[in-house]
PDB file as gemmi writes it, atoms N, CA and C in Angstrom:
CRYST1    1.000    1.000    1.000  90.00  90.00  90.00 P 1                      
ATOM      1  N   MET A   1     -45.974   6.334 -24.640  1.00  0.00           N  
ATOM      2  CA  MET A   1     -47.480   6.411 -25.754  1.00  0.00           C  
ATOM      3  C   MET A   1     -47.911   7.346 -27.137  1.00  0.00           C  
ATOM      4  N   ALA A   2     -46.556   7.627 -26.786  1.00  0.00           N  
ATOM      5  CA  ALA A   2     -46.330   8.361 -29.038  1.00  0.00           C  
ATOM      6  C   ALA A   2     -46.279   7.101 -29.585  1.00  0.00           C  
ATOM      7  N   GLN A   3     -45.824   6.102 -29.777  1.00  0.00           N  
ATOM      8  CA  GLN A   3     -45.833   4.708 -30.771  1.00  0.00           C  
ATOM      9  C   GLN A   3     -46.476   4.266 -30.773  1.00  0.00           C  
ATOM     10  N   LEU A   4     -46.895   3.778 -29.020  1.00  0.00           N  
ATOM     11  CA  LEU A   4     -48.046   3.066 -29.637  1.00  0.00           C  
ATOM     12  C   LEU A   4     -50.019   3.540 -30.389  1.00  0.00           C  
ATOM     13  N   ARG A   5     -49.602   4.717 -29.931  1.00  0.00           N  
ATOM     14  CA  ARG A   5     -50.985   5.633 -31.243  1.00  0.00           C  
ATOM     15  C   ARG A   5     -50.577   5.681 -32.441  1.00  0.00           C  
ATOM     16  N   LEU A   6     -49.496   5.159 -32.719  1.00  0.00           N  
ATOM     17  CA  LEU A   6     -49.223   5.710 -34.519  1.00  0.00           C  
ATOM     18  C   LEU A   6     -49.732   4.057 -34.581  1.00  0.00           C  
ATOM     19  N   ASP A   7     -49.430   3.135 -34.104  1.00  0.00           N  
ATOM     20  CA  ASP A   7     -49.793   1.861 -34.567  1.00  0.00           C  
ATOM     21  C   ASP A   7     -51.053   1.586 -34.324  1.00  0.00           C  
ATOM     22  N   HIS A   8     -51.773   1.939 -33.530  1.00  0.00           N  
ATOM     23  CA  HIS A   8     -53.081   1.607 -32.919  1.00  0.00           C  
ATOM     24  C   HIS A   8     -54.013   1.376 -33.198  1.00  0.00           C  
ATOM     25  N   LYS A   9     -53.619   1.524 -34.361  1.00  0.00           N  
ATOM     26  CA  LYS A   9     -54.451   0.181 -35.034  1.00  0.00           C  
ATOM     27  C   LYS A   9     -54.634  -0.679 -35.998  1.00  0.00           C  
ATOM     28  N   LYS A  10     -53.359  -0.964 -36.085  1.00  0.00           N  
ATOM     29  CA  LYS A  10     -52.594  -2.519 -36.120  1.00  0.00           C  
ATOM     30  C   LYS A  10     -52.474  -3.392 -35.141  1.00  0.00           C  
ATOM     31  N   PHE A  11     -52.094  -2.152 -33.942  1.00  0.00           N  
ATOM     32  CA  PHE A  11     -52.664  -3.414 -32.816  1.00  0.00           C  
ATOM     33  C   PHE A  11     -53.915  -4.039 -32.506  1.00  0.00           C  
ATOM     34  N   SER A  12     -55.462  -2.914 -32.849  1.00  0.00           N  
ATOM     35  CA  SER A  12     -56.877  -3.007 -33.219  1.00  0.00           C  
ATOM     36  C   SER A  12     -56.203  -4.168 -33.511  1.00  0.00           C  
ATOM     37  N   GLU A  13     -56.692  -4.270 -34.345  1.00  0.00           N  
ATOM     38  CA  GLU A  13     -56.237  -5.341 -36.308  1.00  0.00           C  
ATOM     39  C   GLU A  13     -55.917  -6.635 -35.185  1.00  0.00           C  
ATOM     40  N   ALA A  14     -54.663  -7.024 -34.372  1.00  0.00           N  
ATOM     41  CA  ALA A  14     -54.401  -8.131 -34.132  1.00  0.00           C  
ATOM     42  C   ALA A  14     -54.461  -8.427 -32.586  1.00  0.00           C  
ATOM     43  N   ASN A  15     -56.635  -7.810 -32.194  1.00  0.00           N  
ATOM     44  CA  ASN A  15     -57.420  -8.594 -31.435  1.00  0.00           C  
ATOM     45  C   ASN A  15     -56.036  -8.231 -29.772  1.00  0.00           C  
ATOM     46  N   THR A  16     -56.170  -6.730 -30.183  1.00  0.00           N  
ATOM     47  CA  THR A  16     -55.426  -6.351 -28.988  1.00  0.00           C  
ATOM     48  C   THR A  16     -55.959  -5.548 -28.554  1.00  0.00           C  
ATOM     49  N   VAL A  17     -56.057  -5.805 -26.738  1.00  0.00           N  
ATOM     50  CA  VAL A  17     -56.394  -3.607 -26.120  1.00  0.00           C  
ATOM     51  C   VAL A  17     -55.189  -4.180 -24.846  1.00  0.00           C  
ATOM     52  N   ILE A  18     -55.002  -2.416 -25.758  1.00  0.00           N  
ATOM     53  CA  ILE A  18     -53.581  -0.685 -25.182  1.00  0.00           C  
ATOM     54  C   ILE A  18     -54.584  -0.918 -23.760  1.00  0.00           C  
ATOM     55  N   LEU A  19     -53.500  -1.108 -22.878  1.00  0.00           N  
ATOM     56  CA  LEU A  19     -53.820  -0.586 -21.067  1.00  0.00           C  
ATOM     57  C   LEU A  19     -52.630   0.231 -21.142  1.00  0.00           C  
ATOM     58  N   VAL A  20     -52.389   1.268 -20.527  1.00  0.00           N  
ATOM     59  CA  VAL A  20     -51.995   1.782 -20.375  1.00  0.00           C  
ATOM     60  C   VAL A  20     -51.498   2.104 -18.574  1.00  0.00           C  
ATOM     61  N   ILE A  21     -50.960   2.144 -17.910  1.00  0.00           N  
ATOM     62  CA  ILE A  21     -50.945   1.639 -16.481  1.00  0.00           C  
ATOM     63  C   ILE A  21     -50.146   3.251 -16.478  1.00  0.00           C  
ATOM     64  N   GLY A  22     -50.224   4.099 -15.625  1.00  0.00           N  
ATOM     65  CA  GLY A  22     -49.563   5.445 -15.246  1.00  0.00           C  
ATOM     66  C   GLY A  22     -49.010   6.363 -13.369  1.00  0.00           C  
ATOM     67  N   PRO A  23     -48.397   6.415 -13.237  1.00  0.00           N  
ATOM     68  CA  PRO A  23     -48.778   6.938 -11.417  1.00  0.00           C  
ATOM     69  C   PRO A  23     -49.067   7.799 -11.450  1.00  0.00           C  
ATOM     70  N   GLU A  24     -49.798   8.649 -12.023  1.00  0.00           N  
ATOM     71  CA  GLU A  24     -50.234   9.779 -12.039  1.00  0.00           C  
ATOM     72  C   GLU A  24     -51.811   8.949 -10.959  1.00  0.00           C  
ATOM     73  N   SER A  25     -51.985  11.072 -10.609  1.00  0.00           N  
ATOM     74  CA  SER A  25     -53.485  10.833 -10.546  1.00  0.00           C  
ATOM     75  C   SER A  25     -54.819  10.318 -11.321  1.00  0.00           C  
ATOM     76  N   PRO A  26     -55.978   9.810 -10.864  1.00  0.00           N  
ATOM     77  CA  PRO A  26     -56.588   9.938 -11.434  1.00  0.00           C  
ATOM     78  C   PRO A  26     -57.230  11.410 -12.330  1.00  0.00           C  
ATOM     79  N   ASP A  27     -57.365  12.595 -11.536  1.00  0.00           N  
ATOM     80  CA  ASP A  27     -57.807  13.654 -11.890  1.00  0.00           C  
ATOM     81  C   ASP A  27     -56.391  14.155 -13.438  1.00  0.00           C  
ATOM     82  N   ALA A  28     -54.786  13.773 -13.448  1.00  0.00           N  
ATOM     83  CA  ALA A  28     -53.669  13.870 -14.210  1.00  0.00           C  
ATOM     84  C   ALA A  28     -54.385  12.874 -15.210  1.00  0.00           C  
ATOM     85  N   TYR A  29     -54.403  12.179 -14.503  1.00  0.00           N  
ATOM     86  CA  TYR A  29     -54.004  10.849 -15.897  1.00  0.00           C  
ATOM     87  C   TYR A  29     -55.389  11.121 -17.045  1.00  0.00           C  
ATOM     88  N   LYS A  30     -56.550  11.324 -16.020  1.00  0.00           N  
ATOM     89  CA  LYS A  30     -58.266  11.827 -17.664  1.00  0.00           C  
ATOM     90  C   LYS A  30     -57.318  12.930 -18.483  1.00  0.00           C  
ATOM     91  N   ALA A  31     -57.178  13.773 -17.591  1.00  0.00           N  
ATOM     92  CA  ALA A  31     -56.554  15.105 -18.209  1.00  0.00           C  
ATOM     93  C   ALA A  31     -55.808  15.331 -19.177  1.00  0.00           C  
ATOM     94  N   TYR A  32     -54.851  14.279 -18.823  1.00  0.00           N  
ATOM     95  CA  TYR A  32     -54.059  13.528 -20.198  1.00  0.00           C  
ATOM     96  C   TYR A  32     -53.840  13.017 -21.377  1.00  0.00           C  
ATOM     97  N   PHE A  33     -54.913  12.346 -20.831  1.00  0.00           N  
ATOM     98  CA  PHE A  33     -54.874  11.264 -21.551  1.00  0.00           C  
ATOM     99  C   PHE A  33     -56.309  12.230 -22.905  1.00  0.00           C  
ATOM    100  N   GLU A  34     -56.824  13.709 -22.882  1.00  0.00           N  
ATOM    101  CA  GLU A  34     -58.272  14.066 -23.341  1.00  0.00           C  
ATOM    102  C   GLU A  34     -56.880  15.154 -23.900  1.00  0.00           C  
ATOM    103  N   LYS A  35     -56.475  15.686 -23.278  1.00  0.00           N  
ATOM    104  CA  LYS A  35     -56.001  16.792 -24.107  1.00  0.00           C  
ATOM    105  C   LYS A  35     -54.370  15.866 -25.487  1.00  0.00           C  
ATOM    106  N   GLU A  36     -54.247  14.790 -25.256  1.00  0.00           N  
ATOM    107  CA  GLU A  36     -53.230  14.175 -25.771  1.00  0.00           C  
ATOM    108  C   GLU A  36     -53.997  12.733 -26.813  1.00  0.00           C  
ATOM    109  N   GLN A  37     -55.692  13.560 -27.219  1.00  0.00           N  
ATOM    110  CA  GLN A  37     -56.363  12.657 -27.277  1.00  0.00           C  
ATOM    111  C   GLN A  37     -55.797  10.867 -27.618  1.00  0.00           C  
ATOM    112  N   LEU A  38     -55.711  10.354 -26.569  1.00  0.00           N  
ATOM    113  CA  LEU A  38     -54.690   8.967 -26.897  1.00  0.00           C  
ATOM    114  C   LEU A  38     -56.438   7.779 -26.680  1.00  0.00           C  
ATOM    115  N   PRO A  39     -56.276   6.742 -27.898  1.00  0.00           N  
ATOM    116  CA  PRO A  39     -57.199   5.775 -28.250  1.00  0.00           C  
ATOM    117  C   PRO A  39     -57.143   4.435 -27.027  1.00  0.00           C  
ATOM    118  N   PHE A  40     -56.701   4.398 -25.754  1.00  0.00           N  
ATOM    119  CA  PHE A  40     -56.050   3.217 -25.600  1.00  0.00           C  
ATOM    120  C   PHE A  40     -56.913   3.559 -24.100  1.00  0.00           C  
ATOM    121  N   VAL A  41     -56.865   2.921 -23.575  1.00  0.00           N  
ATOM    122  CA  VAL A  41     -57.290   2.354 -21.813  1.00  0.00           C  
ATOM    123  C   VAL A  41     -56.392   3.413 -21.201  1.00  0.00           C  
ATOM    124  N   GLY A  42     -56.562   4.287 -20.135  1.00  0.00           N  
ATOM    125  CA  GLY A  42     -55.882   4.438 -19.259  1.00  0.00           C  
ATOM    126  C   GLY A  42     -56.102   3.823 -18.085  1.00  0.00           C  
ATOM    127  N   LEU A  43     -55.332   3.714 -16.502  1.00  0.00           N  
ATOM    128  CA  LEU A  43     -55.182   3.163 -15.154  1.00  0.00           C  
ATOM    129  C   LEU A  43     -54.346   4.099 -14.512  1.00  0.00           C  
ATOM    130  N   PRO A  44     -55.267   5.138 -13.848  1.00  0.00           N  
ATOM    131  CA  PRO A  44     -53.738   5.611 -12.363  1.00  0.00           C  
ATOM    132  C   PRO A  44     -53.301   4.767 -12.233  1.00  0.00           C  
ATOM    133  N   ASP A  45     -52.443   4.083 -11.820  1.00  0.00           N  
ATOM    134  CA  ASP A  45     -51.578   3.534 -10.327  1.00  0.00           C  
ATOM    135  C   ASP A  45     -51.100   4.287  -9.792  1.00  0.00           C  
ATOM    136  N   PRO A  46     -51.639   5.922  -8.835  1.00  0.00           N  
ATOM    137  CA  PRO A  46     -50.509   5.969  -7.935  1.00  0.00           C  
ATOM    138  C   PRO A  46     -49.584   5.515  -6.135  1.00  0.00           C  
ATOM    139  N   ARG A  47     -50.254   4.916  -5.930  1.00  0.00           N  
ATOM    140  CA  ARG A  47     -49.590   3.521  -5.229  1.00  0.00           C  
ATOM    141  C   ARG A  47     -48.797   2.825  -5.660  1.00  0.00           C  
ATOM    142  N   HIS A  48     -48.483   2.581  -7.163  1.00  0.00           N  
ATOM    143  CA  HIS A  48     -47.476   1.541  -7.970  1.00  0.00           C  
ATOM    144  C   HIS A  48     -48.448   0.219  -7.737  1.00  0.00           C  
ATOM    145  N   LYS A  49     -49.599   0.088  -7.577  1.00  0.00           N  
ATOM    146  CA  LYS A  49     -49.935  -1.552  -6.709  1.00  0.00           C  
ATOM    147  C   LYS A  49     -50.264  -2.733  -8.241  1.00  0.00           C  
ATOM    148  N   VAL A  50     -50.503  -1.615  -8.742  1.00  0.00           N  
ATOM    149  CA  VAL A  50     -50.505  -2.367 -10.378  1.00  0.00           C  
ATOM    150  C   VAL A  50     -49.826  -3.561 -11.245  1.00  0.00           C  
ATOM    151  N   LEU A  51     -49.002  -2.303 -11.709  1.00  0.00           N  
ATOM    152  CA  LEU A  51     -47.750  -3.284 -11.960  1.00  0.00           C  
ATOM    153  C   LEU A  51     -47.180  -3.715 -10.974  1.00  0.00           C  
ATOM    154  N   LYS A  52     -46.787  -3.661  -9.212  1.00  0.00           N  
ATOM    155  CA  LYS A  52     -45.871  -4.229  -8.353  1.00  0.00           C  
ATOM    156  C   LYS A  52     -46.244  -5.987  -8.791  1.00  0.00           C  
ATOM    157  N   LEU A  53     -47.932  -6.573  -8.669  1.00  0.00           N  
ATOM    158  CA  LEU A  53     -47.990  -7.133  -9.122  1.00  0.00           C  
ATOM    159  C   LEU A  53     -47.795  -8.093 -10.373  1.00  0.00           C  
ATOM    160  N   PHE A  54     -46.764  -7.163 -11.026  1.00  0.00           N  
ATOM    161  CA  PHE A  54     -46.300  -7.827 -13.083  1.00  0.00           C  
ATOM    162  C   PHE A  54     -44.927  -7.787 -12.285  1.00  0.00           C  
ATOM    163  N   GLY A  55     -44.580  -7.416 -11.250  1.00  0.00           N  
ATOM    164  CA  GLY A  55     -42.759  -7.167 -10.287  1.00  0.00           C  
ATOM    165  C   GLY A  55     -42.188  -6.127 -11.063  1.00  0.00           C  
ATOM    166  N   GLN A  56     -42.851  -4.833 -11.511  1.00  0.00           N  
ATOM    167  CA  GLN A  56     -42.276  -4.193 -11.842  1.00  0.00           C  
ATOM    168  C   GLN A  56     -41.760  -3.095 -10.578  1.00  0.00           C  
ATOM    169  N   LYS A  57     -40.726  -2.359 -10.966  1.00  0.00           N  
ATOM    170  CA  LYS A  57     -39.626  -2.144  -9.470  1.00  0.00           C  
ATOM    171  C   LYS A  57     -39.831  -0.401 -10.138  1.00  0.00           C  
ATOM    172  N   VAL A  58     -39.942   0.462  -8.829  1.00  0.00           N  
ATOM    173  CA  VAL A  58     -39.827   1.544  -8.820  1.00  0.00           C  
ATOM    174  C   VAL A  58     -38.449   2.338  -8.815  1.00  0.00           C  
ATOM    175  N   ASN A  59     -37.902   2.792  -9.591  1.00  0.00           N  
ATOM    176  CA  ASN A  59     -36.189   3.273  -9.448  1.00  0.00           C  
ATOM    177  C   ASN A  59     -36.448   4.180  -8.874  1.00  0.00           C  
ATOM    178  N   LEU A  60     -35.747   4.809  -7.232  1.00  0.00           N  
ATOM    179  CA  LEU A  60     -35.888   6.591  -7.466  1.00  0.00           C  
ATOM    180  C   LEU A  60     -35.031   7.676  -7.807  1.00  0.00           C  
ATOM    181  N   PHE A  61     -34.198   6.735  -8.321  1.00  0.00           N  
ATOM    182  CA  PHE A  61     -32.477   7.326  -9.102  1.00  0.00           C  
ATOM    183  C   PHE A  61     -33.098   7.821  -9.758  1.00  0.00           C  
ATOM    184  N   LYS A  62     -33.666   6.689 -11.311  1.00  0.00           N  
ATOM    185  CA  LYS A  62     -34.176   7.824 -12.089  1.00  0.00           C  
ATOM    186  C   LYS A  62     -35.720   8.071 -12.136  1.00  0.00           C  
ATOM    187  N   LEU A  63     -35.769   8.663 -11.518  1.00  0.00           N  
ATOM    188  CA  LEU A  63     -37.494   9.681 -11.391  1.00  0.00           C  
ATOM    189  C   LEU A  63     -38.831   9.000 -10.718  1.00  0.00           C  
ATOM    190  N   GLY A  64     -38.800   7.215 -10.935  1.00  0.00           N  
ATOM    191  CA  GLY A  64     -39.705   6.525 -10.526  1.00  0.00           C  
ATOM    192  C   GLY A  64     -39.661   5.678 -11.313  1.00  0.00           C  
ATOM    193  N   ARG A  65     -40.798   5.046 -12.065  1.00  0.00           N  
ATOM    194  CA  ARG A  65     -40.965   4.082 -12.684  1.00  0.00           C  
ATOM    195  C   ARG A  65     -40.790   4.174 -14.283  1.00  0.00           C  
ATOM    196  N   MET A  66     -40.144   3.288 -14.528  1.00  0.00           N  
ATOM    197  CA  MET A  66     -39.530   3.543 -16.283  1.00  0.00           C  
ATOM    198  C   MET A  66     -40.827   2.390 -17.167  1.00  0.00           C  
ATOM    199  N   PRO A  67     -40.376   2.852 -17.946  1.00  0.00           N  
ATOM    200  CA  PRO A  67     -41.579   2.361 -19.286  1.00  0.00           C  
ATOM    201  C   PRO A  67     -41.027   0.769 -19.030  1.00  0.00           C  
ATOM    202  N   GLY A  68     -42.515   0.346 -18.653  1.00  0.00           N  
ATOM    203  CA  GLY A  68     -42.882  -1.632 -19.193  1.00  0.00           C  
ATOM    204  C   GLY A  68     -43.253  -1.777 -19.909  1.00  0.00           C  
ATOM    205  N   GLN A  69     -43.828  -2.661 -20.917  1.00  0.00           N  
ATOM    206  CA  GLN A  69     -44.718  -3.516 -21.344  1.00  0.00           C  
ATOM    207  C   GLN A  69     -44.930  -5.119 -21.388  1.00  0.00           C  
ATOM    208  N   ILE A  70     -45.775  -5.278 -20.862  1.00  0.00           N  
ATOM    209  CA  ILE A  70     -46.592  -6.393 -20.085  1.00  0.00           C  
ATOM    210  C   ILE A  70     -47.876  -7.863 -21.507  1.00  0.00           C  
ATOM    211  N   ILE A  71     -47.487  -8.102 -22.158  1.00  0.00           N  
ATOM    212  CA  ILE A  71     -48.804  -8.625 -22.545  1.00  0.00           C  
ATOM    213  C   ILE A  71     -49.469  -9.814 -22.531  1.00  0.00           C  
ATOM    214  N   VAL A  72     -50.669 -10.132 -21.594  1.00  0.00           N  
ATOM    215  CA  VAL A  72     -50.801 -10.886 -21.139  1.00  0.00           C  
ATOM    216  C   VAL A  72     -52.010 -11.125 -21.975  1.00  0.00           C  
ATOM    217  N   ASP A  73     -51.828 -12.445 -22.238  1.00  0.00           N  
ATOM    218  CA  ASP A  73     -52.862 -14.058 -23.194  1.00  0.00           C  
ATOM    219  C   ASP A  73     -54.368 -13.415 -22.621  1.00  0.00           C  
ATOM    220  N   LYS A  74     -55.582 -13.842 -23.590  1.00  0.00           N  
ATOM    221  CA  LYS A  74     -56.941 -14.203 -23.373  1.00  0.00           C  
ATOM    222  C   LYS A  74     -57.294 -14.739 -22.395  1.00  0.00           C  
ATOM    223  N   GLN A  75     -56.403 -16.062 -21.707  1.00  0.00           N  
ATOM    224  CA  GLN A  75     -56.840 -16.807 -20.498  1.00  0.00           C  
ATOM    225  C   GLN A  75     -55.605 -16.332 -19.501  1.00  0.00           C  
ATOM    226  N   GLY A  76     -55.304 -14.887 -19.438  1.00  0.00           N  
ATOM    227  CA  GLY A  76     -54.634 -14.331 -18.505  1.00  0.00           C  
ATOM    228  C   GLY A  76     -53.112 -15.481 -17.614  1.00  0.00           C  
ATOM    229  N   ASN A  77     -52.317 -15.371 -19.010  1.00  0.00           N  
ATOM    230  CA  ASN A  77     -51.548 -15.807 -18.665  1.00  0.00           C  
ATOM    231  C   ASN A  77     -49.932 -14.643 -18.778  1.00  0.00           C  
ATOM    232  N   VAL A  78     -49.210 -13.997 -18.677  1.00  0.00           N  
ATOM    233  CA  VAL A  78     -48.341 -13.172 -18.571  1.00  0.00           C  
ATOM    234  C   VAL A  78     -47.420 -14.126 -20.073  1.00  0.00           C  
ATOM    235  N   ARG A  79     -47.209 -13.468 -21.158  1.00  0.00           N  
ATOM    236  CA  ARG A  79     -46.646 -14.007 -22.140  1.00  0.00           C  
ATOM    237  C   ARG A  79     -45.359 -12.962 -22.662  1.00  0.00           C  
ATOM    238  N   PHE A  80     -45.289 -12.191 -22.100  1.00  0.00           N  
ATOM    239  CA  PHE A  80     -44.021 -11.497 -21.937  1.00  0.00           C  
ATOM    240  C   PHE A  80     -43.647 -10.263 -20.929  1.00  0.00           C  
ATOM    241  N   ILE A  81     -42.827 -10.223 -20.648  1.00  0.00           N  
ATOM    242  CA  ILE A  81     -42.595  -8.770 -20.292  1.00  0.00           C  
ATOM    243  C   ILE A  81     -41.583  -7.604 -20.521  1.00  0.00           C  
ATOM    244  N   HIS A  82     -41.161  -6.613 -20.707  1.00  0.00           N  
ATOM    245  CA  HIS A  82     -40.084  -6.154 -20.851  1.00  0.00           C  
ATOM    246  C   HIS A  82     -40.414  -4.634 -20.202  1.00  0.00           C  
ATOM    247  N   TYR A  83     -39.133  -4.751 -19.713  1.00  0.00           N  
ATOM    248  CA  TYR A  83     -39.358  -3.776 -17.994  1.00  0.00           C  
ATOM    249  C   TYR A  83     -37.687  -2.348 -18.948  1.00  0.00           C  
ATOM    250  N   GLY A  84     -38.338  -1.445 -18.805  1.00  0.00           N  
ATOM    251  CA  GLY A  84     -36.675  -0.438 -19.576  1.00  0.00           C  
ATOM    252  C   GLY A  84     -35.584   0.081 -18.701  1.00  0.00           C  
ATOM    253  N   HIS A  85     -34.598   0.276 -19.011  1.00  0.00           N  
ATOM    254  CA  HIS A  85     -34.233   0.517 -18.406  1.00  0.00           C  
ATOM    255  C   HIS A  85     -34.060   2.535 -18.126  1.00  0.00           C  
ATOM    256  N   ASN A  86     -34.195   3.069 -19.412  1.00  0.00           N  
ATOM    257  CA  ASN A  86     -34.428   4.100 -19.138  1.00  0.00           C  
ATOM    258  C   ASN A  86     -35.467   4.448 -20.175  1.00  0.00           C  
ATOM    259  N   MET A  87     -36.372   5.587 -20.556  1.00  0.00           N  
ATOM    260  CA  MET A  87     -37.568   6.205 -21.240  1.00  0.00           C  
ATOM    261  C   MET A  87     -37.822   6.199 -22.045  1.00  0.00           C  
ATOM    262  N   ALA A  88     -36.632   5.886 -22.724  1.00  0.00           N  
ATOM    263  CA  ALA A  88     -36.435   5.425 -24.504  1.00  0.00           C  
ATOM    264  C   ALA A  88     -35.852   4.428 -24.346  1.00  0.00           C  
ATOM    265  N   ASP A  89     -36.081   3.441 -23.322  1.00  0.00           N  
ATOM    266  CA  ASP A  89     -35.945   1.526 -24.063  1.00  0.00           C  
ATOM    267  C   ASP A  89     -37.139   1.469 -24.050  1.00  0.00           C  
ATOM    268  N   ILE A  90     -37.232   0.472 -24.850  1.00  0.00           N  
ATOM    269  CA  ILE A  90     -38.913   0.755 -25.268  1.00  0.00           C  
ATOM    270  C   ILE A  90     -39.218  -0.676 -26.547  1.00  0.00           C  
ATOM    271  N   PRO A  91     -39.924  -1.638 -26.778  1.00  0.00           N  
ATOM    272  CA  PRO A  91     -39.462  -2.991 -27.904  1.00  0.00           C  
ATOM    273  C   PRO A  91     -40.343  -1.626 -28.999  1.00  0.00           C  
ATOM    274  N   VAL A  92     -39.919  -1.997 -29.954  1.00  0.00           N  
ATOM    275  CA  VAL A  92     -40.398  -1.386 -31.288  1.00  0.00           C  
ATOM    276  C   VAL A  92     -41.977  -2.551 -31.958  1.00  0.00           C  
ATOM    277  N   ASN A  93     -42.721  -0.978 -31.881  1.00  0.00           N  
ATOM    278  CA  ASN A  93     -44.374  -2.189 -32.135  1.00  0.00           C  
ATOM    279  C   ASN A  93     -44.101  -3.526 -32.941  1.00  0.00           C  
ATOM    280  N   GLU A  94     -43.094  -2.783 -34.408  1.00  0.00           N  
ATOM    281  CA  GLU A  94     -43.007  -4.209 -34.951  1.00  0.00           C  
ATOM    282  C   GLU A  94     -42.506  -5.427 -34.654  1.00  0.00           C  
ATOM    283  N   GLU A  95     -41.674  -5.071 -33.106  1.00  0.00           N  
ATOM    284  CA  GLU A  95     -41.705  -6.889 -32.753  1.00  0.00           C  
ATOM    285  C   GLU A  95     -42.617  -6.615 -31.615  1.00  0.00           C  
ATOM    286  N   VAL A  96     -43.840  -6.181 -30.854  1.00  0.00           N  
ATOM    287  CA  VAL A  96     -44.344  -6.785 -30.401  1.00  0.00           C  
ATOM    288  C   VAL A  96     -45.841  -7.256 -30.985  1.00  0.00           C  
ATOM    289  N   LEU A  97     -45.979  -6.641 -32.055  1.00  0.00           N  
ATOM    290  CA  LEU A  97     -46.431  -6.593 -33.402  1.00  0.00           C  
ATOM    291  C   LEU A  97     -46.830  -8.327 -33.357  1.00  0.00           C  
ATOM    292  N   THR A  98     -45.465  -9.165 -33.400  1.00  0.00           N  
ATOM    293  CA  THR A  98     -45.309 -10.300 -33.872  1.00  0.00           C  
ATOM    294  C   THR A  98     -45.355 -10.501 -33.385  1.00  0.00           C  
ATOM    295  N   LEU A  99     -45.003 -10.610 -32.259  1.00  0.00           N  
ATOM    296  CA  LEU A  99     -45.320 -11.673 -31.376  1.00  0.00           C  
ATOM    297  C   LEU A  99     -46.334 -11.401 -31.333  1.00  0.00           C  
ATOM    298  N   LEU A 100     -47.131 -10.825 -30.692  1.00  0.00           N  
ATOM    299  CA  LEU A 100     -48.536 -11.139 -30.793  1.00  0.00           C  
ATOM    300  C   LEU A 100     -49.563 -11.703 -31.345  1.00  0.00           C  
ATOM    301  N   GLN A 101     -48.584 -11.726 -32.890  1.00  0.00           N  
ATOM    302  CA  GLN A 101     -49.214 -11.998 -34.117  1.00  0.00           C  
ATOM    303  C   GLN A 101     -49.080 -14.130 -33.660  1.00  0.00           C  
ATOM    304  N   ARG A 102     -47.662 -14.762 -33.330  1.00  0.00           N  
ATOM    305  CA  ARG A 102     -47.194 -15.561 -32.587  1.00  0.00           C  
ATOM    306  C   ARG A 102     -48.671 -15.942 -31.818  1.00  0.00           C  
ATOM    307  N   ILE A 103     -49.174 -16.094 -30.723  1.00  0.00           N  
ATOM    308  CA  ILE A 103     -49.420 -15.605 -29.556  1.00  0.00           C  
ATOM    309  C   ILE A 103     -50.667 -15.977 -30.570  1.00  0.00           C  
ATOM    310  N   ASN A 104     -51.389 -15.600 -30.845  1.00  0.00           N  
ATOM    311  CA  ASN A 104     -52.986 -15.439 -32.315  1.00  0.00           C  
ATOM    312  C   ASN A 104     -52.781 -16.647 -32.571  1.00  0.00           C  
ATOM    313  N   ALA A 105     -51.690 -16.743 -33.121  1.00  0.00           N  
ATOM    314  CA  ALA A 105     -51.646 -17.684 -34.508  1.00  0.00           C  
ATOM    315  C   ALA A 105     -51.939 -19.306 -32.677  1.00  0.00           C  
ATOM    316  N   GLU A 106     -51.792 -19.591 -31.994  1.00  0.00           N  
ATOM    317  CA  GLU A 106     -51.503 -20.938 -31.050  1.00  0.00           C  
ATOM    318  C   GLU A 106     -52.834 -21.496 -31.229  1.00  0.00           C  
TER     319      GLU A 106                                                      
END                                                                             
């Protein structure tokens, strides 16, 4: 989430809403977002229901759910999915911003 916070302004300028879905309880998620002063929307998903709708798997051997990024356009179509194989496997912001520019230009 740190890299998303660094470029939050660029994502906003790209007409993008960042929604972070995590496995914590609502109270724990709220406390984390307040403590870290995260500028985007957080959705607690302790039962993994939301991201299972997008096909993300939970891997108990890797301590649960790995990071994932999903881009959904304004019509509700999934345009990009990346599921990390480890906690550091996250696309760089410039790659995602370039993809958003292409989607917004359509």
